[in-house]
N, C-alpha and C positions, 0 to 999 in steps of 0.2 A: 230492280232498278237502284243504284247505289246514290247515296247523297252526295251533295256538290257544295262546293263553297265558293262564293262571288263577291268580287269587290267592284263598287261603283262609286259614283258621287254621292248618293245619298242611299239611304235603306231601300226605298222603293224602287228606284232605278234598279238596285241589285237584285232584288226580288224579280223585278221585270225581265232582266236577262237570264235569271237561273230559270224561271218557268218557259221561256222562249227555248233555251237550250234541251230542258227536259221533255219538252211538248206535254206540259199537263197544264191545269187551271190552277187558281189559288186554294181553291178548298180541296186538292188532291194532295196537298204537302204540309209539312210542319216547318215552320221557320224559326230558327234561333239566330238573334242579332248578336254576332261576335264583337262587333264595333261600331257605334254609330258614326264616326268619323268626325274630323276637324275641318273647320272650313280656314283656317289659318288666317294670316294677316298679310295683306298685299301678295297673296299667292305663297307666302312662305309657312313652311309648318303644316300645311294642309295634309290630311290623311283621308283616304277613301273608307267609306262604310264597308263592312264585311260580314256576310252572313253566311250561315250553313242552312241548305234546305233539304230535307229529306222526303222523298214520297211517301205516303201512306200506303203500306204494302198490304195486299189482301190477306187474311188471315183463312185457314181451312175451315169455313163455317158455311153450312146452307143458304143459299141464297134465301130460301122461304123463312129461315130463322131470322136472318137481317131483315128482310120485309116485315114480319110480324113486330120485331123491335122497332123499326120506324114507325110503325102504324101507331104504337103505343106511344111513343114519342109526340107525333102529331096530335093524337086525341089529347095527351096531357097539357100540350100548349095552347089547344082548342078550349081546354076545360078552364085553365088559367084565365084566358081571355073572355070566359063568361059566353061563349059561343055554343049553341046547341045545335049539334051537327054528327052526320054519320060519315065516316071515312071508309070509301069504297075501293079496294084494290082493281086496278086497271090491267088487262093482258099487255097493253103496250102505251108508251108515255103518249101524251096529247100533242099534237102537231103546234109548235110555236116558235120556231126558230132557233132553238137549243140544240146543242151538239147531244145526239143519241147514240148509245153504243147498244151491242146486242144484250149485254147484261145490264139490265136497268130495272128499278122499282117505280111504279107510277100508283098515285092515288087520285081519287076525284072526290072532293068535299060535296056532300049532297044537305041541302036543309033550306030553310026558309030564309029571306032578308040577308043574304051572305054578302052584299056589297061591300059591307066593313073589311073582308078578307082580301077583296080584290084591291081596293084602293085605286087613286088616280093613276091611270096608265099602267095599271097592273102591279104598282110598286109595292103595295103590302103584300099580294100574293108572293112576289118575287123574294122580299125579305124573309117570308114564312118558309119557303122553300129553302133558302140559303140556311134558315136557323136549324132546321131537321138535318140538312147535310152536314153541317157544323157538328151539333150535337152526335150525331152518328160516328162521325169520323172520330170524336175525341172519346166517346164510351167504346167503341169496337176496333180502333186502330185500322179502320178499312176504309177504303174508299169506294163507294158505288154510287152511280148516277140515281137521285132519287127525284122525280118529278111529280109536281103537285099542281092540281086543277082545281077550279071550284064551279061545280054545275056546267062544266063543258064551256068555261070561258074562254080558254086559250085557242080552242079550237074555232070557236065562233070569231077570235079577234084575227086568227091567222088567216081564216076565209076572207073576212073584212079587208085586212091590209094587202092581201093579194090583189083582191079586185081593186082596190084604190090605186095599187101601184101600176097596174094594166091601164087603168082607165088615165092617169095622170102622164104615162107613157105616150100613149095615143095623143094626148094634148101636145106633150112636148115635140112630138114628131111632127105636128101639122104646124104648130107655131114657129118651130125652131128657136125655141126659148126655153131656158132653165126655169125648172119649179121646185121651190123647196118646200119640202113637208115640214109639219109639227115636229116640236121635239120629241123623240122617242127612246126609251131605254134600249139598251143593246140588244137584247133578243129580238124587239120588234124591228129594227133598224136592219139586222141580219135578214129577216123575212123580205122586206124591200129589194135589198142587194141580191137575194138568191132569186127572187122571182123574176128580176130583170137581167140576171147576168148573162144570158144568152139572147138578149133583145138585138135584133139587127141593125136598130136606128136609136138606140138611146142607150146611155151609161149611168152609173150612180157613183156618188162618194159622199163620205160624210164631212160634216163640218161642224165647228162650234166645240164647246168643253163642258165636259160634265153632264148635268141634267138638260143643259141647253143644246146639246149634241142632237143633229137633224140629219136628214138624207137629202141630198140635192140629185134630183133627175135632170140629166143634160142631154143635147143632142149629141149623137156621135159625129165627129167630123167626115165629111164626105156622104153622109146620109143625104137623101133627096127631101125628104119631109113631107111627100105628097101619096096620096092613095094610090 
């Protein structure tokens, strides 16, 4: 996959457009800012931001070697955090609303009192997973999906969110009134959306900005809302 150059009103907008064009995520690419652009005065002299985006191309290395390197990185991070735990390789990634490919590496962290690694709404766990992916991408110049769970938290949360989505969907169907869920991270919102994607009586949409973003479950037009 070749690198691309992109221009937009801001660096972030240019990155977003480049990712959309390449069909990849942020941690799969290396971004070089060529120009941050200028706002100009009264629209005069304005210049767009310009970036170069280079996909991280896999190198000819055994997946098992990469997995072992990722395990060492994760164990090092846990050690620096003062967390006593074991990193167990998994045969498949935990269910959790994240995009999974056939070539992926997964770990489950086992130990006592590991709530500190999960954090509020799983935010600490998401950051830990992102850090391991970022370090591996920098060290090996290779992008491979790496998934991290803590004592099966993601699978339990996945099942709980699916159950919640179906229960609220039934409520919305009967009452014919929208229901707004609590704010959730992106991968949890994705679980709600996917669970109800083919529901005959309700639809879903996301609303809000940043950490306040949440899912709204609403009745579909034309559904009767009766059993």
